[in-house]
N, C-alpha and C positions, 0 to 999 in steps of 0.2 A: 504494500500500500504506499502511495506517495503522500506522506504526511505534510510535505510542503505545500501540497494543493489545498490544504485546510486553511492555509493563510492567504489564499487568493479567492477572488469572488467576481462573478459576472455582474453583480449588482452595482450600479454606478455610485461612486462617491463623489459628491460635489465639495468643492472647497468651502469651508466654513470657518468663522472665527474659532480659535482655539477653545474658548470657553463653551462653545455650542457643541463642538465635536472633540472632546479632549482625549479620546481613546486613539491610540495608533491605528492606521488603517488595517494593519495585519490582524490586530486583536478584534476589530470590528468584523473583518472577514471570517475569522475563526468563530465568533459568536453567531454570525449568520449561518455558517455552514453546520454549526451544531445546534441549530435552532430547535430541532425536536427534543434534543437533550435538555436544553434550557426550559422548554415547555414542561417536560417531565419533572424537572427540579422544582419549578415554580408551582406546579400542582401538588407536589408532595409538601412544599412549604405552606401552601394554602390549607391543606388538610391539617397540618400541625398547628397552624395558626388558629383555626376554628376550634380545635381542641383546647389550645391555650386560653382562648377567650370563653370557654364553656361556663366558667363561674360567673363571668360578667353577663353572659346571655341570660342566665338563670335569674339575675336581679334586674333585668331591663324588660320593659313592656315589649311584647313580640313585634308590634308594629314599628318599633325603633331599632329592631336588630340590624337593619342594613347599615347603620351608622356606628356599630360596635366594632366589627373586625376590620379596622382600617388597613393594616399592613396585608392580611390575607386577601382582602379584596383587591388590592393593588397588585399582588403577585398573580391572582387570578386574571386580572385584566391584561397583564403582559403575556400570560400563557395563552390566553384567547386571541390576543392580537397577533402573536407570532404564528400560532396554528392557523388562523385565518389567512395570513400572508402566505404560508407555505401551501395552503390549499387554493390559492389564487382567488381568494374572497376577501381581500384586505379591506378593513373598514377604518376610515380616517378617525371617526369619532372614538372607536375602540382603542386605537393606537394612542390618541391624545390622552384618553383616560389612563392608560397605562403609563404614559410618560409622566403626567402629572403626579399619579399615585406613587410611582416608584421614587421619584425625586422627593416629593413631600414626606412620605411616611418612612422611606429609608433614611433620609438625613434626619428627620425628627427623633427617630428611635436611638440613633447614635448620639445625637445631641442630648436628649433626656438621660440616657445612661451615663454620659460623662458629667453632665451638670448635677445629676442627683446620685453620683457615685456612692457616697456613703450609705444611702438608703436602700441600695440594691444588695447589701451584704447578705440578705437571706437567700440569694440565689447561689447555687453551686457555681464555682468559677467557670467550669466548662460550659454551663448554660449561659452564663453571663457573656462570655467572649463569643459564643455561638450567635447570640442575639445581635451583638454589635457587628460582627463581621458579615453575618448574612444580610443584615440590613444595609451595610455599607455596599454589599454587592448589588443590592436593589438599585441603588443610585448609578452604579456603573452600567448595569445592563440597560437602563433607560437610555443611555447615550448610543444605543445600537439603532434606536428607532428612527432617527433622522434618515437612515438609508432606506427605509421602506415607506415613509410617509411624507406628506408635504405640510402637515400641521395647518390645514386650512382654517380660515376664520370660523366656519361653522363648527369644525371639530374642536377648535380651541374654546369656542363658546360653551359647547356641551361639557367639556372638562371643567371650565371655569365655573359653570352653574352648579355642577355636582359638588365640587370641592369648596365652593362658597357656602352652600348649604351644610355641608358636612362640618366645616369649620365653625359655623355659627351654632349649630346644635351641640357640637363638642365642647365649646368653651364660653359661649356667650348666652344662649337662650335655651333653657331646659324645656323642650317641647312637651315631653312627658316624664314627669318625675325629675331625676337628677340630670346633670349634664352627661353627655354620652361619650367623652373622651376616654381613652385607655386609662384604667385605674393607675394612679400614681402611688408609689410607696409612701412618700410623706403626706401628711394631711394637707389638704388644699391651702389652708390658711398659714402653713409653715412659712415663716419669713426667711428668705434666702440671702439675696444681696440687693443693694440699691433700693431697698424698700419694697422689693417685689416679693409676693408670695409664691408658693409652688404652682398654683393654677396660672398665675400670671406669666411666670417663666415658661411653663409648657405651652401656653397659648401664644405667647410671643413668638416662640420657635415655629409653631404651626403657621402662623401668619407670614413670617419671613420666608419660609420655604415655599409656601404657596405663591408668594410674589416672585420668587426666584424661578419657579417652574413656569409661571405665566410668562415671565420675561424671556426665558429661553425658548419657549414654545413660539412666541411671537417673532423673535429674532430669527429662529429657524425658518419660519414661513417667509419672512422679508428676504432673507439671504437667498432662498431658493427662487423667489420671484425675481429678484434683482439679477441673479446670474442667468435665469432663463431668459430674461429680456436682453441681456447682453449677448447671449448665444444667438438669439434671433437677429439682433442687429449686426452681428459679425459674421453670420452665417455658419457659426460653430454648431 
């Protein structure tokens, strides 16, 4: 088997700013060639995540369950997005949801574990590092998606709508009962730094990463449109 071929791909790679496409082209190609493996890993992660949230499901009204398993839903989105692409039924809105979800929830989980480090002492070190590195990998895999999608305004709009509602009910407006964010190890009112409590720190991270995902999605679309227009003008 020619393993070098795994680092090559027929899927075009457009030139993008480094912060929009931070992965080396060879790594992107490897990810695209191993798309079915990535789908399987994300489905396994989704199943684990739903189990991990089982205690929170039990304490949440059933109609609010879609807002509970944030990270597992994000891994499900990217599994479905890559599978749809491999089956030639790529859906822009699904890919945008996958991009937003993996950026927001992957980065947020790493941020929360590092920010609340002393409070996660109840976790076995292996579980702790698994959660940190697996969620960091979510962010990395999100940067594969610019190769298979254009991040159209409609798709970005759908992802923006979903994650706006999700952020609001998680941290700001308890639609049914309590707020629906992932349970935090410290009490919400625990003062941490700069006068912020635990809920404020967690919510601030979610908002910041949402804005980052939205910005990256918009820049990706703008760059694709701009380079497409240049290609038309120059005959490339």
